[in-house]
C-alpha positions as a printed Julia matrix, in Angstrom:
611×3 Matrix{Float64}:
 133.83  128.73  63.68
 135.03  126.5   66.5
 137.87  128.81  67.47
 135.34  131.36  68.66
 133.11  129.03  70.6
 133.21  128.42  74.31
 134.72  124.97  73.89
 137.65  126.04  71.73
 140.91  125.2   73.51
 143.14  127.8   75.05
 146.22  127.84  72.81
 148.62  127.81  75.73
 147.02  125.3   78.02
 144.77  123.05  75.99
 142.05  123.86  78.49
 139.04  125.98  77.42
 138.89  127.52  80.86
 142.46  128.74  80.58
 143.72  126.7   83.57
 146.98  124.74  83.41
 145.85  121.14  83.26
 147.33  118.31  85.31
 147.19  114.97  83.49
 147.04  113.0   86.72
 144.35  115.24  88.22
 142.26  114.9   85.08
 142.56  111.11  84.98
 141.7   110.81  88.67
 138.24  112.13  87.8
 137.57  108.76  86.16
 137.81  107.01  89.53
 134.07  107.22  90.41
 133.4   105.21  87.25
 136.49  103.0   87.48
 135.65  102.09  91.09
 133.04   99.65  89.8
 135.76   97.65  88.0
 138.58   98.16  90.5
 138.69   94.43  91.29
 139.04   93.51  87.64
 141.67   96.24  87.17
 143.64   94.81  90.1
 143.46   91.27  88.65
 144.51   92.54  85.23
 147.42   94.56  86.62
 148.55   91.65  88.79
 148.43   89.2   85.87
 150.36   91.59  83.62
 152.91   92.3   86.36
 153.53   88.59  86.95
 153.85   88.09  83.19
 156.44   90.85  82.91
 158.33   89.61  85.98
 158.45   86.14  84.44
 160.36   87.71  81.54
 162.95   88.97  84.05
 163.45   85.4   85.21
 164.62   84.43  81.72
 167.97   86.34  81.93
 168.7    84.67  85.29
 168.14   81.22  83.74
 170.26   82.16  80.71
 173.12   83.23  82.98
 172.93   79.92  84.83
 172.99   78.04  81.51
 176.08   79.92  80.26
 178.04   79.57  83.5
 176.77   76.01  84.12
 176.04   73.4   81.42
 177.64   75.37  78.57
 180.8    76.18  80.5
 181.09   72.52  81.55
 179.89   71.15  78.19
 177.28   69.15  80.12
 174.4    68.61  77.7
 172.44   66.46  80.15
 172.27   69.35  82.61
 171.04   71.67  79.84
 167.53   70.24  79.51
 166.04   71.25  82.91
 166.76   75.0   82.46
 165.55   74.8   78.85
 162.31   73.26  80.11
 162.07   76.04  82.69
 162.38   78.65  79.89
 159.55   76.94  78.02
 157.4    76.92  81.16
 158.07   80.63  81.74
 156.93   81.36  78.18
 153.69   79.42  78.67
 153.03   81.16  81.99
 153.6    84.59  80.41
 151.15   83.79  77.59
 148.47   82.56  80.01
 148.86   85.65  82.21
 148.54   88.09  79.29
 145.45   86.19  78.1
 143.97   86.53  81.59
 144.72   90.27  81.62
 142.7    90.89  78.47
 139.78   88.61  79.27
 139.03   89.9   82.77
 138.69   93.53  81.6
 136.95   93.33  78.23
 133.32   92.99  79.32
 133.32   95.2   82.47
 135.05   98.05  80.61
 132.44   97.77  77.86
 129.74   98.21  80.53
 131.66  101.13  82.04
 131.86  102.9   78.67
 128.14  102.34  78.12
 127.38  103.76  81.58
 129.47  106.88  80.93
 127.84  107.39  77.54
 124.39  107.01  79.11
 125.27  109.6   81.77
 126.51  112.01  79.1
 123.35  111.57  77.04
 121.11  112.05  80.09
 123.07  115.18  81.02
 122.6   116.6   77.52
 118.85  116.09  77.85
 118.77  117.98  81.16
 120.89  120.93  80.06
 119.01  124.03  78.86
 118.6   124.96  75.22
 121.0   127.86  75.76
 123.8   125.32  76.33
 123.07  123.57  73.03
 122.98  126.94  71.28
 126.61  127.5   72.29
 128.04  124.05  71.53
 128.38  122.47  68.09
 126.58  119.16  67.61
 129.77  117.62  66.26
 131.52  118.43  69.54
 128.86  116.47  71.39
 129.11  113.58  68.92
 132.88  113.34  69.33
 132.56  113.4   73.12
 130.0   110.59  73.03
 132.05  108.41  70.66
 135.79  108.95  70.21
 136.36  110.42  73.67
 134.53  107.55  75.33
 136.62  105.07  73.39
 139.83  106.85  74.42
 138.9   106.69  78.12
 137.94  103.0   77.93
 141.15  102.05  76.12
 143.21  103.98  78.66
 141.72  101.93  81.5
 142.17   98.71  79.52
 145.8    99.11  78.5
 147.85  102.26  79.28
 146.7   102.5   82.92
 147.54   98.86  83.56
 150.92   99.08  81.85
 151.9   102.35  83.45
 151.67  100.36  86.7
 153.13   97.15  85.31
 156.05   98.8   83.51
 156.94  100.87  86.57
 157.05   97.75  88.76
 158.97   95.83  86.06
 161.49   98.64  85.63
 162.16   98.91  89.36
 162.49   95.13  89.7
 164.83   95.04  86.69
 167.02   97.81  88.14
 167.29   95.93  91.45
 168.18   92.75  89.57
 170.87   94.51  87.5
 172.43   96.0   90.64
 172.63   92.53  92.17
 174.29   91.25  88.98
 176.84   94.05  88.45
 176.43   97.45  90.07
 178.98   99.24  87.85
 177.16   98.27  84.66
 173.83   99.16  86.27
 175.02  102.73  86.92
 176.0   103.09  83.26
 172.57  101.89  82.1
 170.84  104.36  84.46
 172.72  107.43  83.2
 169.98  108.43  80.65
 167.29  108.56  83.36
 167.79  112.24  84.25
 167.5   113.65  80.7
 164.58  111.29  80.05
 162.64  112.63  83.06
 163.19  116.25  81.93
 162.2   115.41  78.36
 159.03  113.54  79.28
 157.81  116.39  81.49
 158.27  118.86  78.64
 156.65  116.42  76.21
 153.62  116.01  78.46
 153.11  119.78  78.65
 153.33  120.32  74.89
 151.5   117.17  73.83
 148.46  117.87  76.03
 147.86  121.16  74.18
 148.14  119.48  70.78
 145.96  116.54  71.81
 143.21  118.87  73.03
 143.36  120.88  69.82
 143.11  117.71  67.7
 140.07  116.43  69.61
 138.29  119.79  69.31
 139.07  119.94  65.6
 137.75  116.41  65.22
 134.47  117.63  66.76
 134.39  120.57  64.32
 134.9   118.19  61.42
 132.03  116.03  62.66
 129.83  119.14  62.73
 130.67  119.9   59.1
 129.81  116.34  58.05
 126.53  116.4   59.98
 125.49  119.76  58.51
 126.36  118.58  55.01
 124.28  115.42  55.36
 121.27  117.18  56.88
 121.47  120.04  54.39
 122.22  117.94  51.32
 119.08  119.14  49.53
 120.06  122.78  49.95
 123.63  122.12  48.86
 122.49  120.34  45.72
 119.7   122.79  44.95
 122.06  125.77  45.04
 125.04  123.91  43.61
 127.1   124.67  46.72
 128.47  121.18  47.26
 131.9   122.29  46.03
 131.91  125.16  48.53
 131.05  122.8   51.37
 133.62  120.3   50.1
 136.25  123.03  50.23
 135.17  123.89  53.78
 135.46  120.21  54.67
 138.94  120.03  53.15
 140.05  123.07  55.13
 138.82  121.52  58.39
 140.31  118.16  57.42
 143.7   119.68  56.55
 143.68  121.65  59.78
 143.11  118.41  61.73
 145.78  116.69  59.61
 148.34  119.37  60.47
 147.55  118.99  64.16
 147.84  115.21  63.97
 151.19  115.57  62.18
 152.31  117.91  64.96
 151.37  115.22  67.47
 153.3   112.63  65.46
 156.32  114.96  65.28
 156.28  115.52  69.04
 155.98  111.8   69.69
 158.74  111.0   67.17
 161.1   113.42  68.93
 160.41  111.71  72.23
 160.84  108.24  70.8
 164.12  109.17  69.15
 165.54  110.11  72.55
 163.99  107.39  74.72
 165.17  104.74  72.25
 168.53  106.3   71.38
 169.88  107.17  74.83
 169.24  103.73  76.4
 170.83  102.04  73.33
 173.95  104.18  73.72
 174.08  103.39  77.44
 173.6    99.68  76.7
 176.47   99.79  74.17
 178.71  101.41  76.77
 177.69   98.79  79.34
 178.51   96.02  76.83
 181.98   97.48  76.19
 182.73   97.83  79.91
 181.29   94.37  80.6
 183.47   92.79  77.9
 186.5    94.5   79.45
 185.59   93.11  82.89
 185.1    89.59  81.47
 188.45   89.8   79.66
 190.15   90.69  82.96
 188.3    87.95  84.88
 186.41   90.49  86.98
 183.04   89.27  85.67
 181.8    85.9   84.42
 180.44   85.55  80.89
 177.18   84.17  82.27
 176.69   87.21  84.5
 177.34   89.53  81.54
 174.79   87.61  79.42
 172.27   87.74  82.27
 172.86   91.46  82.76
 172.52   92.31  79.08
 169.42   90.11  78.78
 167.88   91.9   81.76
 168.69   95.28  80.2
 167.12   94.17  76.91
 164.03   92.95  78.78
 163.65   96.5   80.12
 163.63   98.02  76.63
 159.86   97.62  76.32
 159.02   99.37  79.64
 161.33  102.24  78.65
 160.45  102.51  74.95
 156.72  102.23  75.64
 156.97  105.24  77.93
 156.41  107.7   75.08
 153.39  105.85  73.76
 151.88  105.43  77.21
 152.41  109.11  78.06
 150.85  110.14  74.75
 147.83  107.95  75.31
 147.51  109.11  78.92
 147.45  112.73  77.73
 144.82  111.97  75.09
 142.73  110.12  77.68
 143.14  113.05  80.09
 141.98  115.43  77.38
 139.01  113.18  76.62
 138.21  113.12  80.34
 138.37  116.92  80.49
 136.01  117.19  77.52
 133.61  114.67  79.09
 133.5   116.5   82.41
 133.2   119.91  80.74
 129.7   118.75  79.84
 129.04  116.87  83.08
 130.12  119.91  85.15
 127.74  122.27  83.39
 125.26  123.61  85.98
 121.71  122.4   85.5
 118.74  124.71  86.04
 117.2   124.31  89.47
 114.03  122.26  89.59
 111.51  122.0   92.45
 111.53  118.63  94.13
 107.77  118.14  94.01
 104.88  119.37  91.92
 102.49  121.99  93.22
  98.86  122.02  92.22
  97.71  124.83  89.99
  95.43  127.47  91.44
  92.05  128.71  90.26
  91.71  129.12  86.47
  93.58  132.27  85.57
  95.29  131.36  82.28
  98.79  132.55  81.43
 100.3   135.72  82.92
 103.56  137.42  81.96
 104.47  140.03  84.57
 107.44  142.3   83.84
 109.2   139.5   81.95
 112.66  140.35  80.65
 115.05  138.25  78.61
 118.45  138.5   76.95
 120.54  135.69  75.51
 123.59  134.77  77.61
 125.98  135.52  74.75
 124.43  138.88  73.88
 127.1   141.63  73.64
 127.42  143.88  76.66
 125.55  147.13  76.33
 122.9   145.8   73.97
 119.27  146.14  75.1
 117.26  143.15  76.33
 115.37  141.31  73.62
 112.29  141.35  75.87
 112.24  144.45  78.03
 109.27  144.06  80.34
 106.44  141.94  78.97
 103.06  142.29  80.67
 100.41  140.05  79.14
  97.41  138.08  80.38
  95.98  135.19  78.34
  92.71  134.42  80.06
  91.75  130.87  80.92
  90.22  129.17  77.88
  91.26  132.03  75.61
  93.35  131.88  72.43
  95.76  134.78  72.17
  97.56  135.52  68.89
 101.02  137.07  69.17
 102.14  139.19  66.23
 105.2   141.31  65.62
 107.9   142.11  63.1
 110.57  139.57  62.26
 113.15  139.47  65.07
 110.86  141.09  67.62
 111.15  138.1   69.99
 107.86  136.25  69.44
 109.41  132.78  69.3
 111.66  133.58  72.25
 108.67  134.69  74.33
 106.81  131.44  73.63
 109.96  129.45  74.48
 109.96  130.97  77.97
 106.62  129.35  78.81
 107.86  125.71  78.8
 111.19  127.0   80.2
 113.25  126.12  77.15
 114.96  129.36  78.12
 114.94  130.96  81.55
 113.56  134.49  81.86
 116.19  136.91  83.15
 113.57  138.9   85.02
 109.88  139.05  85.86
 107.42  136.25  86.5
 105.33  133.81  84.42
 102.36  132.0   85.95
  99.95  129.27  84.87
  96.64  129.5   86.7
  98.36  131.54  89.38
 101.29  129.15  89.88
 104.78  130.45  89.07
 106.29  128.14  86.44
 109.59  128.06  88.37
 107.71  126.28  91.19
 106.74  123.43  88.86
 109.11  120.56  88.0
 110.0   120.78  84.32
 108.52  117.36  83.66
 105.18  118.48  85.08
 105.37  121.87  83.33
 105.9   120.22  79.96
 102.97  117.91  80.57
 100.82  121.02  81.01
 102.27  123.02  78.1
 102.45  121.49  74.63
 104.44  123.19  71.88
 104.45  123.09  68.07
 107.39  124.91  66.49
 107.49  126.66  63.14
 110.39  124.43  62.07
 109.06  120.92  62.78
 111.55  118.31  63.93
 110.84  114.62  63.45
 113.01  111.72  64.56
 114.11  108.48  62.94
 111.07  106.63  64.22
 107.56  105.69  63.15
 104.75  108.18  62.66
 103.11  106.77  65.8
 106.26  107.23  67.9
 106.81  110.78  66.63
 103.24  111.88  67.36
 102.98  110.13  70.73
 106.06  111.98  72.0
 103.47  114.6   72.9
 101.57  112.13  75.11
 103.24  108.72  75.58
 100.16  107.34  77.3
  97.71  108.24  74.51
  95.69  105.45  72.92
  94.89  104.76  69.25
  91.71  106.82  69.44
  93.58  109.9   70.65
  96.25  109.33  68.01
  93.62  109.15  65.26
  91.91  112.27  66.61
  95.19  114.24  66.66
  96.02  113.19  63.1
  92.52  114.21  62.01
  92.86  117.61  63.68
  96.15  118.17  61.84
  94.56  116.98  58.56
  97.27  114.31  58.36
  95.23  111.91  56.25
  98.32  111.32  54.11
  99.52  108.94  56.85
  96.99  106.33  55.7
  98.67  106.29  52.27
 102.14  105.64  53.68
 103.47  102.08  53.18
 102.84  100.99  56.78
 100.44  103.7   57.93
 101.27  105.02  61.38
 104.01  102.38  61.68
 105.95  103.89  58.75
 109.49  105.0   59.54
 109.77  108.66  58.55
 113.58  108.7   58.35
 116.11  111.11  59.8
 114.64  114.59  60.35
 111.52  113.35  58.54
 113.1   114.29  55.21
 111.12  111.58  53.43
 108.05  113.8   53.99
 107.22  117.21  52.6
 107.49  120.34  54.73
 103.71  120.55  55.08
 103.46  116.9   56.1
 106.15  117.33  58.75
 104.4   120.42  60.07
 101.08  118.6   60.34
 102.68  115.72  62.27
 104.3   118.25  64.61
 100.9   119.85  65.14
  99.36  116.43  65.86
 102.12  115.83  68.4
 101.19  119.07  70.18
  97.47  118.38  70.44
  97.43  114.59  70.97
  97.41  114.83  74.75
  94.67  117.51  74.97
  97.03  119.79  76.95
  95.52  122.5   79.18
  98.0   125.03  77.71
  99.09  125.12  74.09
 101.83  127.12  72.36
 101.79  127.2   68.56
 104.61  128.99  66.72
 103.14  129.8   63.29
 102.01  126.16  62.92
 100.45  126.53  59.47
 103.21  128.35  57.57
 104.06  125.39  55.29
 100.47  124.5   54.35
  98.67  125.27  51.13
  95.57  127.47  51.32
  93.08  124.58  51.08
  94.8   122.43  53.74
  95.3   125.48  55.96
  91.55  126.15  55.91
  90.78  122.54  56.86
  93.34  122.56  59.7
  92.02  125.89  61.01
  88.5   124.52  61.08
  89.63  121.47  63.09
  91.87  123.57  65.33
  89.01  125.78  66.44
  87.49  122.85  68.3
  90.81  122.05  70.0
  91.47  125.69  70.9
  88.02  125.92  72.45
  89.07  123.55  75.23
  92.53  124.92  76.05
  94.39  128.13  76.82
  96.58  128.92  73.83
  99.26  131.35  72.71
  99.67  131.34  68.92
 102.44  133.12  67.04
 100.85  134.42  63.84
 102.08  136.08  60.69
  98.97  135.86  58.5
  95.46  137.21  59.03
  94.0   133.71  58.57
  95.93  132.47  61.61
  95.09  135.58  63.61
  91.38  134.91  63.08
  91.74  131.72  65.14
  92.35  133.89  68.22
  89.95  135.61  70.58
  92.39  138.5   71.07
  95.68  139.66  69.59
  98.82  141.02  71.28
 101.27  143.16  69.32
 104.95  142.79  70.28
 107.31  145.67  69.45
 110.58  146.98  70.93
 110.6   144.24  73.55
 107.18  145.15  74.97
 103.52  144.5   74.34
 102.42  147.54  72.36
  98.7   146.78  72.16
  96.14  144.08  72.98
  92.68  143.76  71.48
  90.54  141.96  68.97
  91.57  141.82  65.35
  89.06  144.48  64.37
  89.96  146.76  67.28
  93.65  146.67  66.42
  93.0   147.26  62.74
  91.11  150.38  63.75
  93.34  151.7   66.53
  96.89  150.33  66.02
  98.84  151.57  62.94
 101.67  149.09  63.62
  99.22  146.2   63.57
  97.67  147.42  60.31
 101.13  147.53  58.8
 101.93  144.0   59.95
  98.67  142.62  58.58
  98.75  144.49  55.26
 102.44  144.51  54.55
 102.14  148.18  53.58
 102.85  151.4   55.42
  99.93  152.14  57.71
 100.71  155.78  58.25
  99.86  158.39  55.6
 101.27  161.93  55.44
  99.17  164.57  57.06
  97.57  167.25  54.82
  96.23  167.07  51.29
  98.07  165.25  48.56
  99.37  167.72  45.94
 100.03  166.2   42.53
 103.38  166.91  40.99
 103.32  169.21  38.0
 102.3   167.44  34.82
 101.19  164.29  36.64
  97.58  163.24  36.63
  96.51  161.67  39.96
């Protein structure tokens, strides 16, 4: 579950690393992206500030109207200030329109750029990273978190600046109107500052928890959609629905906690200023009654105070959104800050033909419990140039892991792997994966055409090579698809059978005629007749490459020149199929499925039993 993963939030800090997070420090990390739109942000903030300041001019005009034309009953003098109020309203509308228009398109580009950077980073990170993180967490970071950061730059950031300037200008204006009333209105400031600091600390934890739970919920939905056949086949849809409800209710409780925290803040930031404003009204009325203050000044003061309600009341909403944006920023940079495996800057040419060598190769998964032995504990193996080597071993012995080390899907924790004498760590990954093609036991296809899926193995391949690869994989079924090789196979290729997906994955591996080929039990989903046809075609391909083939069945083993037996993290024996059948009991057991060792001494029948 998410609570046990690396990216689960620390319950006290809202930060998975356990550090106390600063909202401002987190949001400042957006500056390298926001720098590109800093001019538009400045224009937007300026327009919004002028619009808000124009609202502060309204109380001044109202005060002049009360003390002037209304006090003198001069209707003719009333029209110019009324026209000025109308003009101020039009100016405010135009400025707010400008604020929205100047930011909409550039912030859309900024969000797209950040999403592209996140996606590119995910492609560069090692498989071990993706093993630790739920796919739903990545989806939520690429969608909802991006939206939160863009909206923060579009609205809360601008109005945190605008409202601060408006509030300060309004305070100055109120002090010039009546300093005694201004002091009364400012009395709630101290408790509000203390409350907002506490709110920020608590709300950041809850906001982080809600965003992580939203990622967990996305993972549940994704797994349910991709595994819908299994759920229906075993009648487990109710179980998964219950799991979904649990995750959904957990997120709901967190969102309600957020709403409760925000409601508490709003109750105070709305209530205290209203009480202070009521006190200021009472004192102001007393001053007017004793001729110490004009009615127009009191109206102007109260109108100014009312104009400041929005900057004050919006404080809770803006702080909440700033915390959510800061949390989204943290989650974005948690991925962007992940260290990438080192890669040589330039490709080195391979040496003389020497095939594949594993020398003292060790491996353990990063999250393996302390004290447990390495999965691979010193692999020494030489696959000669042009040779096909079959790799056999019991389930869980590390065969698939060993083959994954060759294209550096995982990094060996010790030892050395070479291709034709060149250490694979000296080759850029892009070049390495051009040299080494892989077909996995569990074939993965993408929502694309058959052509696009196959040519992922060699983007520059032509139609002849495509046809040859499909023929090798005995994928003649493609011709019967509605649009042939241009047929969309659908998400995960679920519109095809398991054997059809496996054959397309095999075609993808061989389409580029790679010098090194890794096949992880590539025929496991095929029927006996199709398997025989594919094996016959594969022999020709394997004759022109150096291959390492994970095998579980004797028919696959017979494709190889030699066989290596993997046991207890080491290569136990290497030889031809016949040699190992003769000399290696473990290999005989793997190939026969029966115990290879027999008790020493004669068999003595039990009494009364005929043998």
